[in-house]
LUMTOR-397385 format. One record per residue (C-alpha): residue number from 1; chain; x negated, y negated, z negated. Coordinates in steps of 0.5 Angstrom, whole numbers, always signed. Each point is the difference from the previous one (the first is absolute). Example, Ala and Ser with C-alpha at 12.3 -4.5 7.8 and 13.67 -1.06 7.14 Angstrom:
<pts>
pt kolkol: 1	zator: A	x: -25	y: +9	z: -16 $
pt kolkol: 2	zator: A	x: -2	y: -7	z: +2 $
</pts>
This chain:
<pts>
pt kolkol: 1	zator: A	x: -261	y: -210	z: -299 $
pt kolkol: 2	zator: A	x: +6	y: -4	z: +3 $
pt kolkol: 3	zator: A	x: +3	y: -5	z: +4 $
pt kolkol: 4	zator: A	x: -5	y: -5	z: +4 $
pt kolkol: 5	zator: A	x: -6	y: +4	z: -2 $
pt kolkol: 6	zator: A	x: +2	y: +7	z: +2 $
pt kolkol: 7	zator: A	x: +2	y: -3	z: +7 $
pt kolkol: 8	zator: A	x: -6	y: -4	z: +0 $
pt kolkol: 9	zator: A	x: -5	y: +6	z: -1 $
pt kolkol: 10	zator: A	x: +5	y: +4	z: +5 $
pt kolkol: 11	zator: A	x: -2	y: -5	z: +5 $
pt kolkol: 12	zator: A	x: -7	y: +0	z: -1 $
pt kolkol: 13	zator: A	x: -1	y: +7	z: +1 $
pt kolkol: 14	zator: A	x: +5	y: +0	z: +6 $
pt kolkol: 15	zator: A	x: -3	y: -6	z: +3 $
pt kolkol: 16	zator: A	x: -7	y: +4	z: +0 $
pt kolkol: 17	zator: A	x: +3	y: +6	z: +3 $
pt kolkol: 18	zator: A	x: +4	y: -4	z: +6 $
pt kolkol: 19	zator: A	x: -5	y: -6	z: +1 $
pt kolkol: 20	zator: A	x: +6	y: -5	z: +0 $
pt kolkol: 21	zator: A	x: -5	y: -6	z: -1 $
pt kolkol: 22	zator: A	x: +3	y: -3	z: +7 $
pt kolkol: 23	zator: A	x: +7	y: +0	z: -4 $
pt kolkol: 24	zator: A	x: -3	y: -3	z: -6 $
pt kolkol: 25	zator: A	x: -3	y: -5	z: +4 $
pt kolkol: 26	zator: A	x: +6	y: -2	z: +3 $
pt kolkol: 27	zator: A	x: +4	y: -1	z: -7 $
pt kolkol: 28	zator: A	x: -5	y: -4	z: -3 $
pt kolkol: 29	zator: A	x: -1	y: -5	z: +6 $
pt kolkol: 30	zator: A	x: +7	y: -1	z: +0 $
pt kolkol: 31	zator: A	x: +0	y: -2	z: -7 $
pt kolkol: 32	zator: A	x: -6	y: -5	z: +1 $
pt kolkol: 33	zator: A	x: +4	y: -3	z: +6 $
pt kolkol: 34	zator: A	x: +6	y: -2	z: -4 $
pt kolkol: 35	zator: A	x: -5	y: -2	z: -6 $
pt kolkol: 36	zator: A	x: -3	y: -5	z: +4 $
pt kolkol: 37	zator: A	x: +6	y: -2	z: +4 $
pt kolkol: 38	zator: A	x: +4	y: -2	z: -7 $
pt kolkol: 39	zator: A	x: -6	y: -2	z: -4 $
pt kolkol: 40	zator: A	x: -6	y: -2	z: +5 $
pt kolkol: 41	zator: A	x: -6	y: +3	z: +3 $
pt kolkol: 42	zator: A	x: -4	y: -3	z: -6 $
pt kolkol: 43	zator: A	x: -2	y: +6	z: -4 $
pt kolkol: 44	zator: A	x: -2	y: -4	z: -6 $
pt kolkol: 45	zator: A	x: +6	y: -4	z: +0 $
pt kolkol: 46	zator: A	x: +5	y: +6	z: +1 $
pt kolkol: 47	zator: A	x: +0	y: +5	z: -5 $
pt kolkol: 48	zator: A	x: +5	y: +5	z: +4 $
pt kolkol: 49	zator: A	x: -5	y: +0	z: +6 $
pt kolkol: 50	zator: A	x: -6	y: +1	z: -5 $
pt kolkol: 51	zator: A	x: +4	y: +6	z: -3 $
pt kolkol: 52	zator: A	x: +1	y: +3	z: +8 $
pt kolkol: 53	zator: A	x: -7	y: -1	z: +2 $
pt kolkol: 54	zator: A	x: -2	y: +3	z: -7 $
pt kolkol: 55	zator: A	x: +4	y: +6	z: +2 $
pt kolkol: 56	zator: A	x: -3	y: +0	z: +7 $
pt kolkol: 57	zator: A	x: -7	y: +0	z: -2 $
pt kolkol: 58	zator: A	x: +2	y: +6	z: -5 $
pt kolkol: 59	zator: A	x: +1	y: +5	z: +6 $
pt kolkol: 60	zator: A	x: -6	y: -3	z: +4 $
pt kolkol: 61	zator: A	x: +4	y: -4	z: +5 $
pt kolkol: 62	zator: A	x: -5	y: -4	z: +5 $
pt kolkol: 63	zator: A	x: -1	y: -7	z: -1 $
pt kolkol: 64	zator: A	x: +2	y: -2	z: +7 $
pt kolkol: 65	zator: A	x: +7	y: +3	z: -1 $
pt kolkol: 66	zator: A	x: +1	y: -4	z: -7 $
pt kolkol: 67	zator: A	x: -2	y: -6	z: +4 $
pt kolkol: 68	zator: A	x: +5	y: +1	z: +6 $
pt kolkol: 69	zator: A	x: +6	y: +2	z: -5 $
pt kolkol: 70	zator: A	x: -2	y: -7	z: -4 $
pt kolkol: 71	zator: A	x: +0	y: -4	z: +7 $
pt kolkol: 72	zator: A	x: +7	y: +3	z: +2 $
pt kolkol: 73	zator: A	x: +3	y: -1	z: -6 $
pt kolkol: 74	zator: A	x: -2	y: -8	z: -1 $
pt kolkol: 75	zator: A	x: +2	y: -1	z: +8 $
pt kolkol: 76	zator: A	x: -7	y: +0	z: +3 $
pt kolkol: 77	zator: A	x: +1	y: +6	z: +4 $
pt kolkol: 78	zator: A	x: +7	y: +3	z: +2 $
pt kolkol: 79	zator: A	x: +3	y: +5	z: -4 $
pt kolkol: 80	zator: A	x: +7	y: +3	z: -1 $
pt kolkol: 81	zator: A	x: +4	y: -3	z: -6 $
pt kolkol: 82	zator: A	x: +2	y: +5	z: -5 $
pt kolkol: 83	zator: A	x: +6	y: +0	z: -5 $
pt kolkol: 84	zator: A	x: -1	y: +3	z: -7 $
pt kolkol: 85	zator: A	x: +5	y: +4	z: -3 $
pt kolkol: 86	zator: A	x: +1	y: +5	z: -6 $
pt kolkol: 87	zator: A	x: +5	y: +6	z: +1 $
pt kolkol: 88	zator: A	x: +1	y: +4	z: -7 $
pt kolkol: 89	zator: A	x: +4	y: +7	z: -1 $
pt kolkol: 90	zator: A	x: -1	y: +6	z: -3 $
pt kolkol: 91	zator: A	x: -3	y: +6	z: +2 $
pt kolkol: 92	zator: A	x: +1	y: +8	z: -1 $
pt kolkol: 93	zator: A	x: +0	y: +1	z: -8 $
pt kolkol: 94	zator: A	x: +3	y: -7	z: -1 $
pt kolkol: 95	zator: A	x: -7	y: -3	z: +1 $
pt kolkol: 96	zator: A	x: +0	y: -7	z: +1 $
pt kolkol: 97	zator: A	x: -4	y: -3	z: +6 $
pt kolkol: 98	zator: A	x: -2	y: -7	z: +3 $
pt kolkol: 99	zator: A	x: -2	y: -1	z: +7 $
pt kolkol: 100	zator: A	x: -3	y: -6	z: +2 $
pt kolkol: 101	zator: A	x: +0	y: -2	z: +7 $
pt kolkol: 102	zator: A	x: -3	y: -5	z: +5 $
pt kolkol: 103	zator: A	x: +4	y: +0	z: +7 $
pt kolkol: 104	zator: A	x: +1	y: -3	z: +6 $
pt kolkol: 105	zator: A	x: +7	y: +3	z: +1 $
pt kolkol: 106	zator: A	x: +4	y: +1	z: -7 $
pt kolkol: 107	zator: A	x: +6	y: +4	z: +4 $
pt kolkol: 108	zator: A	x: -5	y: +5	z: +2 $
pt kolkol: 109	zator: A	x: -4	y: +0	z: -7 $
pt kolkol: 110	zator: A	x: +7	y: +1	z: -4 $
pt kolkol: 111	zator: A	x: +2	y: +6	z: +4 $
pt kolkol: 112	zator: A	x: -6	y: +4	z: +0 $
pt kolkol: 113	zator: A	x: -1	y: -1	z: -8 $
pt kolkol: 114	zator: A	x: +8	y: +2	z: -1 $
pt kolkol: 115	zator: A	x: -1	y: +6	z: +5 $
pt kolkol: 116	zator: A	x: -6	y: +2	z: -5 $
pt kolkol: 117	zator: A	x: +4	y: +0	z: -6 $
pt kolkol: 118	zator: A	x: +6	y: +3	z: +3 $
pt kolkol: 119	zator: A	x: -5	y: +6	z: +3 $
pt kolkol: 120	zator: A	x: -3	y: +1	z: -7 $
pt kolkol: 121	zator: A	x: +6	y: +1	z: -4 $
pt kolkol: 122	zator: A	x: -1	y: -7	z: -3 $
pt kolkol: 123	zator: A	x: +4	y: -7	z: +2 $
pt kolkol: 124	zator: A	x: -1	y: -7	z: +0 $
pt kolkol: 125	zator: A	x: +2	y: -5	z: -5 $
pt kolkol: 126	zator: A	x: +2	y: -7	z: -1 $
pt kolkol: 127	zator: A	x: -6	y: -5	z: -1 $
pt kolkol: 128	zator: A	x: -2	y: +0	z: -7 $
pt kolkol: 129	zator: A	x: +3	y: +7	z: -1 $
pt kolkol: 130	zator: A	x: -7	y: +3	z: -3 $
pt kolkol: 131	zator: A	x: -5	y: -6	z: +0 $
pt kolkol: 132	zator: A	x: +1	y: -1	z: -7 $
pt kolkol: 133	zator: A	x: -3	y: +7	z: -1 $
pt kolkol: 134	zator: A	x: -7	y: -3	z: +2 $
pt kolkol: 135	zator: A	x: -5	y: -5	z: -2 $
pt kolkol: 136	zator: A	x: -4	y: -4	z: +5 $
pt kolkol: 137	zator: A	x: -8	y: +1	z: -2 $
pt kolkol: 138	zator: A	x: -6	y: +0	z: +4 $
pt kolkol: 139	zator: A	x: -3	y: +7	z: +1 $
pt kolkol: 140	zator: A	x: -7	y: +2	z: +1 $
pt kolkol: 141	zator: A	x: -2	y: +7	z: +2 $
pt kolkol: 142	zator: A	x: -7	y: +3	z: -1 $
pt kolkol: 143	zator: A	x: -3	y: +6	z: +1 $
pt kolkol: 144	zator: A	x: -2	y: +4	z: -7 $
pt kolkol: 145	zator: A	x: -6	y: +2	z: +3 $
pt kolkol: 146	zator: A	x: -3	y: -7	z: +1 $
pt kolkol: 147	zator: A	x: -1	y: -1	z: -7 $
pt kolkol: 148	zator: A	x: +1	y: +3	z: -7 $
pt kolkol: 149	zator: A	x: +6	y: -2	z: -4 $
pt kolkol: 150	zator: A	x: -3	y: -4	z: -5 $
pt kolkol: 151	zator: A	x: -3	y: -4	z: +6 $
pt kolkol: 152	zator: A	x: +6	y: -1	z: +3 $
pt kolkol: 153	zator: A	x: +4	y: -2	z: -6 $
pt kolkol: 154	zator: A	x: -6	y: -5	z: -2 $
pt kolkol: 155	zator: A	x: +0	y: -3	z: +7 $
pt kolkol: 156	zator: A	x: +8	y: -1	z: +0 $
pt kolkol: 157	zator: A	x: +1	y: -3	z: -7 $
pt kolkol: 158	zator: A	x: -6	y: -5	z: +2 $
pt kolkol: 159	zator: A	x: +3	y: -2	z: +6 $
pt kolkol: 160	zator: A	x: +7	y: -1	z: -3 $
pt kolkol: 161	zator: A	x: +4	y: +6	z: +2 $
pt kolkol: 162	zator: A	x: +6	y: +2	z: -5 $
pt kolkol: 163	zator: A	x: -1	y: +8	z: +0 $
pt kolkol: 164	zator: A	x: -4	y: +6	z: +3 $
pt kolkol: 165	zator: A	x: +3	y: +6	z: +1 $
pt kolkol: 166	zator: A	x: -2	y: +7	z: +3 $
pt kolkol: 167	zator: A	x: +4	y: +3	z: +6 $
pt kolkol: 168	zator: A	x: -3	y: +7	z: +3 $
pt kolkol: 169	zator: A	x: -7	y: -2	z: +2 $
pt kolkol: 170	zator: A	x: +1	y: -8	z: +0 $
pt kolkol: 171	zator: A	x: +0	y: -6	z: -5 $
pt kolkol: 172	zator: A	x: +7	y: -4	z: +1 $
pt kolkol: 173	zator: A	x: -2	y: -7	z: -2 $
pt kolkol: 174	zator: A	x: +6	y: -5	z: -2 $
pt kolkol: 175	zator: A	x: +0	y: -7	z: +0 $
pt kolkol: 176	zator: A	x: +5	y: -6	z: -1 $
pt kolkol: 177	zator: A	x: +2	y: -2	z: +7 $
pt kolkol: 178	zator: A	x: -3	y: -7	z: -1 $
pt kolkol: 179	zator: A	x: -7	y: +3	z: -2 $
pt kolkol: 180	zator: A	x: +0	y: +5	z: +5 $
pt kolkol: 181	zator: A	x: -5	y: -4	z: +5 $
pt kolkol: 182	zator: A	x: -5	y: -2	z: -6 $
pt kolkol: 183	zator: A	x: +0	y: +8	z: -2 $
pt kolkol: 184	zator: A	x: -1	y: +2	z: +7 $
pt kolkol: 185	zator: A	x: -6	y: -5	z: +1 $
pt kolkol: 186	zator: A	x: -3	y: +1	z: -7 $
pt kolkol: 187	zator: A	x: +0	y: +8	z: +2 $
pt kolkol: 188	zator: A	x: -3	y: -1	z: +7 $
pt kolkol: 189	zator: A	x: -5	y: -4	z: -2 $
pt kolkol: 190	zator: A	x: -2	y: +6	z: -5 $
pt kolkol: 191	zator: A	x: -1	y: +4	z: +7 $
pt kolkol: 192	zator: A	x: +7	y: +4	z: -2 $
pt kolkol: 193	zator: A	x: +3	y: +3	z: +6 $
pt kolkol: 194	zator: A	x: +8	y: +0	z: +0 $
pt kolkol: 195	zator: A	x: +4	y: +6	z: +3 $
pt kolkol: 196	zator: A	x: +6	y: -5	z: +0 $
pt kolkol: 197	zator: A	x: +1	y: -7	z: -2 $
pt kolkol: 198	zator: A	x: +7	y: -4	z: +0 $
pt kolkol: 199	zator: A	x: +5	y: -3	z: -4 $
pt kolkol: 200	zator: A	x: +5	y: +6	z: -1 $
pt kolkol: 201	zator: A	x: +7	y: +2	z: -4 $
pt kolkol: 202	zator: A	x: -2	y: +5	z: -6 $
pt kolkol: 203	zator: A	x: +7	y: +3	z: -3 $
pt kolkol: 204	zator: A	x: +1	y: -1	z: -7 $
pt kolkol: 205	zator: A	x: +3	y: +7	z: -1 $
pt kolkol: 206	zator: A	x: +0	y: +6	z: +5 $
pt kolkol: 207	zator: A	x: +5	y: +6	z: +2 $
pt kolkol: 208	zator: A	x: -3	y: +7	z: +0 $
pt kolkol: 209	zator: A	x: +1	y: +4	z: +6 $
pt kolkol: 210	zator: A	x: -1	y: +7	z: -2 $
pt kolkol: 211	zator: A	x: +3	y: +4	z: +5 $
pt kolkol: 212	zator: A	x: -4	y: +1	z: +6 $
pt kolkol: 213	zator: A	x: +5	y: -1	z: +6 $
pt kolkol: 214	zator: A	x: +2	y: -6	z: -3 $
pt kolkol: 215	zator: A	x: -7	y: -2	z: -1 $
pt kolkol: 216	zator: A	x: -2	y: +2	z: +7 $
pt kolkol: 217	zator: A	x: +6	y: -4	z: +3 $
pt kolkol: 218	zator: A	x: -2	y: -6	z: -4 $
pt kolkol: 219	zator: A	x: -7	y: +0	z: +3 $
pt kolkol: 220	zator: A	x: +2	y: +1	z: +7 $
pt kolkol: 221	zator: A	x: +5	y: -7	z: -1 $
pt kolkol: 222	zator: A	x: -6	y: -4	z: -3 $
pt kolkol: 223	zator: A	x: -5	y: +3	z: +6 $
pt kolkol: 224	zator: A	x: +5	y: -2	z: +5 $
pt kolkol: 225	zator: A	x: +1	y: -7	z: -3 $
pt kolkol: 226	zator: A	x: -7	y: -1	z: +0 $
pt kolkol: 227	zator: A	x: -1	y: +2	z: +7 $
pt kolkol: 228	zator: A	x: +5	y: -5	z: +2 $
pt kolkol: 229	zator: A	x: -4	y: -6	z: +4 $
pt kolkol: 230	zator: A	x: +5	y: -5	z: -3 $
pt kolkol: 231	zator: A	x: -2	y: +3	z: -8 $
pt kolkol: 232	zator: A	x: -5	y: -4	z: -4 $
pt kolkol: 233	zator: A	x: +0	y: +4	z: -6 $
pt kolkol: 234	zator: A	x: +5	y: +5	z: -4 $
pt kolkol: 235	zator: A	x: +1	y: +0	z: -7 $
pt kolkol: 236	zator: A	x: +3	y: +6	z: -4 $
pt kolkol: 237	zator: A	x: +1	y: +2	z: -7 $
pt kolkol: 238	zator: A	x: -1	y: +8	z: +0 $
pt kolkol: 239	zator: A	x: -4	y: +4	z: -4 $
pt kolkol: 240	zator: A	x: -1	y: +7	z: +3 $
pt kolkol: 241	zator: A	x: -4	y: +5	z: -4 $
pt kolkol: 242	zator: A	x: -6	y: +3	z: +2 $
pt kolkol: 243	zator: A	x: +2	y: +7	z: +1 $
pt kolkol: 244	zator: A	x: +5	y: -2	z: +5 $
pt kolkol: 245	zator: A	x: -4	y: -5	z: +4 $
pt kolkol: 246	zator: A	x: -5	y: +6	z: +0 $
pt kolkol: 247	zator: A	x: +5	y: +4	z: +3 $
pt kolkol: 248	zator: A	x: +3	y: -5	z: +5 $
pt kolkol: 249	zator: A	x: -7	y: -1	z: +3 $
</pts>
């Protein structure tokens, strides 16, 4: 397993243990607010907002929270104005890391992100220093216990997905970003429940991190970044062998 899929699965397990739903909701509400501010509050006419709402529904966010976020973004309710920034750099072991942020204080955010990189033994880089190593894709994660592999493959292909892979105990459904909403809506109509649904960055190639100390440092960096309220998403192109993962956990 590698990159986003590996980190996504770690987060799912960690999230279940730590019950960080409030923090997840905060990040998703920010995306809804910004999407509504940029493209309007009409879900049908705003693909980004539609994707944000799909992601919120995937983690069972209450309908009232979603509607308030849309109203804040569209100006019907007073809300904070967020700026979108993406920082890039290298983590321990030379792993490429992309950090998507939404902030009302750029100075605070860049200082926090730089500190996280430096503390882990990594370093922030210039804009576009690692983004070329990733492809933008739609990603839908489904619990493998929900249905058989054949059923999942048939449903995903029929919905228009590009590919389905198995990572740990989940199905990873990949889509073209433009088809993400169509695929997610088609799967939801079949009663399939998502663990995660979002537009993300998938690494083209991965860097193997086989040293236990380096792997632990890398995961601490990713966790520190994820825990920052200004950070929306973290993408990385690592591949940690299962034996090392088991030793760390």
